[in-house]
C-alpha positions as CSV (number, residue, x, y, z in Angstrom):
1,X,0.0,0.0,0.0
2,X,1.3,3.4,-0.9
3,X,0.0,7.0,-1.1
4,X,1.1,10.3,-2.7
5,X,0.9,13.1,-0.1
6,X,1.6,16.8,-0.3
7,X,3.9,18.0,2.4
8,X,5.1,21.6,2.6
9,X,4.3,22.2,-1.1
10,X,6.1,19.1,-2.4
11,X,4.6,15.7,-3.3
12,X,6.0,12.5,-1.8
13,X,5.3,8.8,-2.5
14,X,5.1,7.2,1.0
15,X,4.6,3.7,2.3
16,X,4.2,2.4,5.9
17,X,7.4,2.3,8.0
18,X,9.3,4.5,5.4
19,X,11.7,7.2,6.6
20,X,12.1,10.3,4.5
21,X,13.4,13.8,4.6
22,X,10.9,16.6,4.0
23,X,11.1,20.4,4.0
24,X,11.1,21.8,7.6
25,X,7.9,21.0,9.6
26,X,7.5,22.6,13.0
27,X,7.8,20.2,16.0
28,X,10.3,18.3,18.1
29,X,11.7,14.8,17.8
30,X,9.0,12.3,18.9
31,X,6.0,14.5,18.0
32,X,3.2,12.8,16.1
33,X,1.9,14.7,13.0
34,X,-0.8,14.0,10.5
35,X,-1.0,14.9,6.8
36,X,-4.5,15.2,5.4
37,X,-3.7,16.4,1.9
38,X,-3.4,12.9,0.3
39,X,-3.6,13.1,-3.5
40,X,-3.5,9.4,-4.5
41,X,-3.9,6.1,-2.6
42,X,-3.3,2.5,-3.7
43,X,-4.8,0.0,-1.3
44,X,-5.0,-3.7,-2.3
45,X,-4.6,-2.9,-6.0
46,X,-7.4,-0.3,-6.0
47,X,-6.2,3.1,-7.0
48,X,-8.2,6.1,-5.6
49,X,-7.6,9.6,-6.8
50,X,-9.1,13.1,-6.1
51,X,-12.2,14.0,-4.2
52,X,-13.2,10.4,-3.4
53,X,-10.1,10.0,-1.3
54,X,-10.6,10.4,2.5
55,X,-7.2,9.3,3.7
56,X,-4.7,10.7,6.2
57,X,-1.0,9.9,6.8
58,X,0.1,9.5,10.4
59,X,3.8,10.1,11.0
60,X,6.4,10.8,13.7
61,X,9.2,13.3,13.7
62,X,12.5,11.6,14.1
63,X,14.9,14.5,13.9
64,X,15.4,18.1,12.7
65,X,18.5,18.3,10.4
66,X,20.3,20.6,8.0
67,X,21.3,19.7,4.4
68,X,24.7,20.1,2.8
69,X,26.1,23.6,2.5
70,X,25.3,25.4,-0.8
71,X,27.7,28.1,-1.9
72,X,26.3,31.0,-4.1
73,X,29.1,32.9,-5.8
74,X,28.5,36.0,-8.0
75,X,31.1,37.7,-10.0
76,X,31.3,40.4,-12.7
77,X,34.5,40.1,-14.7
78,X,36.8,43.1,-15.0
79,X,34.7,45.1,-12.5
80,X,36.1,43.8,-9.2
81,X,32.7,42.6,-8.0
82,X,32.7,39.4,-6.1
83,X,30.0,38.2,-3.7
84,X,30.0,34.9,-1.9
85,X,27.5,33.6,0.5
86,X,26.1,30.2,1.5
87,X,23.2,28.5,3.3
88,X,22.1,25.1,4.7
89,X,18.5,24.1,4.1
90,X,16.5,22.8,7.1
91,X,14.9,19.4,6.7
92,X,12.7,17.2,9.0
93,X,13.3,13.5,9.1
94,X,10.0,11.7,9.5
95,X,8.8,8.1,9.8
96,X,5.5,7.1,8.3
97,X,3.6,5.1,10.9
98,X,0.3,4.5,9.2
99,X,-1.9,5.3,6.2
100,X,-5.5,5.5,7.2
């Protein structure tokens, strides 16, 4: 059984007991969360899509982590302009407990 769920503006294909990294979701490690915006569900070979779908995804926050550092470097040749900055994107590691 799997489902396609929208989390923080992105779509993810999830299954029970799967662990995945999603864009930052507020909460601490151990908190239980639910996602109600399920776009597609496949249960026992039956595919359900759209308004007929009344499913929720129950998950648990495992950890709040940061991604790899991304460097943005801008330069204009012959002008002496150089600008360098970087950032680390925040992610939430979640574990899917159940698809209801």
